[in-house]
C-alpha positions as CSV (number, residue, x, y, z in Angstrom):
1,M,18.2,-28.6,-12.7
2,L,17.4,-26.9,-9.4
3,W,13.9,-25.5,-9.0
4,K,13.9,-21.7,-8.8
5,P,10.9,-19.9,-7.3
6,H,9.0,-17.5,-9.5
7,T,10.0,-13.9,-8.8
8,P,6.8,-11.9,-8.6
9,N,6.2,-8.9,-10.9
10,V,4.9,-5.8,-9.1
11,I,3.5,-2.6,-10.5
12,V,3.8,0.4,-8.3
13,F,1.0,2.9,-8.5
14,A,2.2,6.3,-7.2
15,T,0.4,9.6,-7.6
16,A,3.4,11.5,-6.3
17,G,3.1,15.2,-7.4
18,K,2.6,17.3,-10.5
19,G,6.1,18.8,-10.4
20,P,9.0,16.7,-11.6
21,N,10.7,16.6,-8.2
22,E,7.5,16.1,-6.1
23,G,6.9,12.9,-4.2
24,G,7.7,9.4,-5.2
25,S,10.0,8.5,-2.3
26,G,8.0,5.3,-1.6
27,L,8.5,3.9,-5.0
28,V,12.2,4.7,-4.9
29,Q,12.5,2.7,-1.7
30,L,10.6,-0.2,-3.2
31,A,12.9,-0.3,-6.2
32,E,16.1,0.1,-4.3
33,Q,15.1,-2.6,-1.7
34,S,14.4,-5.0,-4.6
35,R,17.9,-4.5,-6.0
36,C,20.0,-5.1,-2.9
37,A,22.4,-8.0,-2.8
38,N,20.1,-9.6,-0.2
39,P,16.9,-7.8,-1.0
40,P,14.1,-7.3,1.6
41,L,11.8,-7.3,-1.4
42,R,12.4,-10.3,-3.7
43,A,10.3,-9.0,-6.6
44,N,10.6,-7.3,-10.0
45,I,9.3,-3.7,-10.1
46,V,8.1,-3.9,-13.7
47,A,6.3,-0.6,-14.1
48,V,5.4,2.7,-12.3
49,V,1.9,4.2,-12.9
50,S,0.9,7.8,-12.2
51,Q,-1.8,10.2,-13.3
52,Y,0.7,13.0,-13.8
53,E,2.5,12.9,-17.1
54,N,5.7,14.7,-16.1
55,G,5.4,14.5,-12.3
56,G,7.6,13.1,-9.6
57,A,6.7,9.5,-10.3
58,Y,7.7,9.9,-13.9
59,T,11.1,11.4,-12.9
60,K,11.8,8.7,-10.3
61,A,10.8,5.9,-12.7
62,H,13.1,7.4,-15.4
63,L,16.1,7.7,-13.0
64,L,15.5,4.1,-11.9
65,G,15.1,2.7,-15.4
66,I,11.6,1.5,-14.8
67,P,8.9,1.7,-17.5
68,F,6.4,4.5,-16.8
69,E,2.7,4.4,-17.6
70,L,0.4,7.3,-17.6
71,M,-3.2,6.6,-16.3
72,Q,-5.7,9.3,-16.3
73,A,-9.5,9.5,-15.6
74,P,-11.7,7.6,-16.0
75,F,-9.9,5.0,-13.9
76,T,-11.7,1.9,-15.3
77,A,-11.3,-1.8,-14.6
78,E,-10.3,-2.2,-18.3
79,K,-7.3,0.2,-17.9
80,Y,-6.0,-1.5,-14.7
81,Q,-6.4,-4.9,-16.4
82,A,-4.7,-3.8,-19.5
83,I,-1.6,-2.6,-17.6
84,F,-1.5,-5.8,-15.6
85,K,-1.6,-7.8,-18.8
86,K,1.0,-5.7,-20.5
87,Y,3.6,-6.2,-17.8
88,H,2.6,-9.7,-16.7
89,A,2.0,-8.3,-13.3
90,D,1.3,-10.5,-10.2
91,Y,0.6,-7.7,-7.7
92,A,-0.1,-4.0,-7.5
93,M,1.5,-1.9,-4.7
94,L,-0.3,1.4,-4.0
95,S,2.3,3.7,-2.7
96,G,0.5,7.1,-2.5
97,W,-2.1,6.2,-5.1
98,V,-5.4,7.9,-4.3
99,Q,-7.7,6.5,-7.0
100,Y,-10.1,3.6,-6.8
101,V,-8.6,0.4,-8.2
102,R,-11.1,-1.6,-10.3
103,G,-11.0,-5.0,-12.0
104,L,-8.1,-6.6,-10.0
105,E,-8.3,-9.3,-7.4
106,T,-8.4,-8.0,-3.9
107,S,-5.6,-10.4,-2.8
108,K,-3.4,-8.9,-5.5
109,V,-3.7,-5.2,-4.5
110,I,-1.9,-3.8,-1.4
111,N,-2.1,-0.3,0.0
112,I,0.0,1.5,2.6
113,H,-1.7,4.1,4.8
114,P,0.1,6.5,7.2
115,A,-2.4,6.3,10.0
116,P,-5.0,3.9,11.5
117,P,-7.5,3.7,8.7
118,E,-10.4,2.8,10.9
119,N,-10.6,6.4,12.3
120,F,-8.2,8.3,10.0
121,G,-8.8,6.9,6.6
122,G,-11.3,7.2,3.7
123,E,-11.7,9.3,0.6
124,G,-9.6,12.4,0.7
125,W,-7.5,11.2,3.6
126,Y,-3.9,11.5,2.2
127,G,-0.9,13.7,2.5
128,L,-0.5,16.2,5.3
129,K,-4.2,16.3,6.1
130,V,-3.9,12.9,7.7
131,H,-1.3,14.0,10.1
132,Q,-3.0,17.3,10.8
133,E,-6.1,15.4,12.0
134,I,-3.9,13.0,14.0
135,I,-2.3,16.0,15.8
136,K,-5.8,17.5,16.5
137,A,-6.9,14.2,18.1
138,F,-3.7,14.0,20.1
139,Q,-4.1,17.6,21.4
140,A,-7.7,16.8,22.4
141,G,-6.5,13.9,24.5
142,Q,-8.1,11.3,22.3
143,I,-5.0,9.4,21.1
144,T,-1.4,9.0,22.1
145,E,-0.1,7.2,19.0
146,T,-0.6,6.8,15.2
147,A,0.5,4.0,13.0
148,V,1.8,2.8,9.6
149,C,-0.8,0.3,8.2
150,M,-1.1,-2.0,5.2
151,H,-4.2,-3.6,3.8
152,F,-5.6,-5.4,0.8
153,V,-7.9,-3.3,-1.5
154,D,-11.5,-4.4,-2.2
155,P,-12.8,-2.2,-5.0
156,F,-16.3,-2.2,-3.6
157,L,-15.4,-1.1,-0.1
158,P,-14.8,2.5,0.9
159,Y,-11.2,3.9,0.7
160,D,-8.8,2.3,3.2
161,K,-11.4,-0.2,4.6
162,G,-10.0,-3.4,3.1
163,P,-8.6,-6.3,5.2
164,K,-5.7,-4.9,7.3
165,F,-2.7,-7.1,7.9
166,F,-0.1,-4.7,9.3
167,H,-0.3,-2.1,12.1
168,F,3.0,-0.6,13.3
169,P,2.4,1.9,16.1
170,V,4.2,5.3,16.1
171,M,4.1,7.4,19.3
172,I,3.2,11.0,19.0
173,R,5.5,13.4,20.8
174,D,4.5,16.5,22.7
175,D,6.5,18.7,20.4
176,D,5.2,17.1,17.2
177,D,3.4,19.1,14.5
178,A,1.8,17.6,11.4
179,K,5.0,18.0,9.3
180,S,7.4,16.4,11.9
181,L,4.9,13.6,12.4
182,Q,4.6,13.1,8.7
183,K,8.4,12.8,8.3
184,R,8.7,10.3,11.1
185,V,5.8,8.2,10.0
186,G,7.2,8.3,6.5
187,S,10.5,6.8,7.6
188,F,8.6,3.8,9.1
189,E,6.6,3.5,5.9
190,H,9.8,3.2,3.9
191,A,11.3,0.7,6.3
192,W,8.4,-1.6,6.5
193,Q,6.7,-1.4,3.1
194,S,9.1,-3.6,1.2
195,Y,9.4,-6.2,4.0
196,M,5.6,-6.6,4.4
197,L,5.0,-6.6,0.6
198,N,7.6,-9.4,0.4
199,L,5.6,-11.5,2.8
200,V,2.5,-11.1,0.7
201,V,4.0,-11.7,-2.7
202,H,5.7,-14.9,-1.5
203,G,2.5,-16.3,0.1
204,V,3.5,-15.9,3.7
205,I,0.5,-13.6,4.3
206,I,-2.5,-14.9,2.5
207,L,-6.0,-13.4,2.0
208,E,-8.7,-16.1,2.0
209,Q,-12.4,-15.5,1.5
210,T,-15.9,-16.8,1.6
211,N,-18.9,-15.4,-0.2
212,E,-19.3,-12.8,2.5
213,R,-16.0,-12.4,4.5
214,Y,-12.3,-12.0,4.2
215,Y,-9.7,-13.7,6.4
216,I,-6.0,-13.1,6.9
217,V,-4.0,-16.3,7.2
218,C,-0.3,-16.7,8.1
219,K,1.5,-19.6,6.3
220,Y,3.8,-19.8,9.4
221,P,1.7,-19.3,12.5
222,D,4.6,-18.1,14.7
223,I,4.9,-15.0,12.4
224,K,1.7,-13.5,13.7
225,E,3.3,-13.3,17.2
226,I,6.1,-11.1,16.0
227,I,4.7,-9.0,13.1
228,P,3.0,-5.8,14.5
229,G,-0.8,-6.1,14.1
230,M,-0.7,-9.6,12.6
231,K,-2.1,-11.5,15.6
232,E,-5.2,-9.2,15.6
233,A,-5.5,-9.4,11.9
234,C,-5.6,-13.2,12.0
235,S,-8.2,-13.3,14.7
236,K,-10.9,-11.4,12.9
237,S,-12.7,-11.1,9.5
238,W,-13.8,-8.3,7.2
239,P,-16.9,-7.9,5.2
240,K,-16.6,-8.1,1.4
241,G,-17.7,-5.1,-0.6
242,K,-20.8,-5.4,-2.8
243,E,-20.8,-4.4,-6.4
244,K,-23.6,-1.8,-7.1
245,K,-26.0,-2.9,-9.8
246,G,-27.3,-0.4,-12.3
247,G,-26.5,3.3,-12.4
């Protein structure tokens, strides 16, 4: 019998919107790109999680025939671990999820962010606000481009500050406003999200760690020369978050 590689199971966490038709475009792209004849994402999307019971993520999951899970506050480690166990998940993809993720391995949780997280990330940095701040910085002459970025999620680091392994630059145009920039950046998010997630879930991009630091490693060294942001990612390290003791 020929050996067949394990097809990873991925849970998509997507806040989307409260309304039944609001948001969820990222999870649709992930699902569709896992179902192509020659899929960019060779993984099973086994569940969709949202905090809104009848919101956009629920609608999209129902239309796609993917099990839906409602997760509401408090967002505890036990809840995340229970959902992972229920669906035999290998990875979590945060596609518009704005809650802290607890109780899962950093190497198993991936987030996508529509801007360079170093200067345009953190708690509350999501949706149109990100692009409004990008436009302000552009108009002030501080930047000429934004980016689509992906990173691993350490539960004890601030929002968007985990080890970054992907940075795809997007030029800002003179006639851009926040909405036009959001639309263009979103198109690049949809195009790259599945491709880069596929490299992670199949062990091409690897997160290694010591007691104090994280390191990004490419299984095939030549890849870091062609994937945007990968060469820089493989040349540095990130501090690990520290769990707070006590109350």
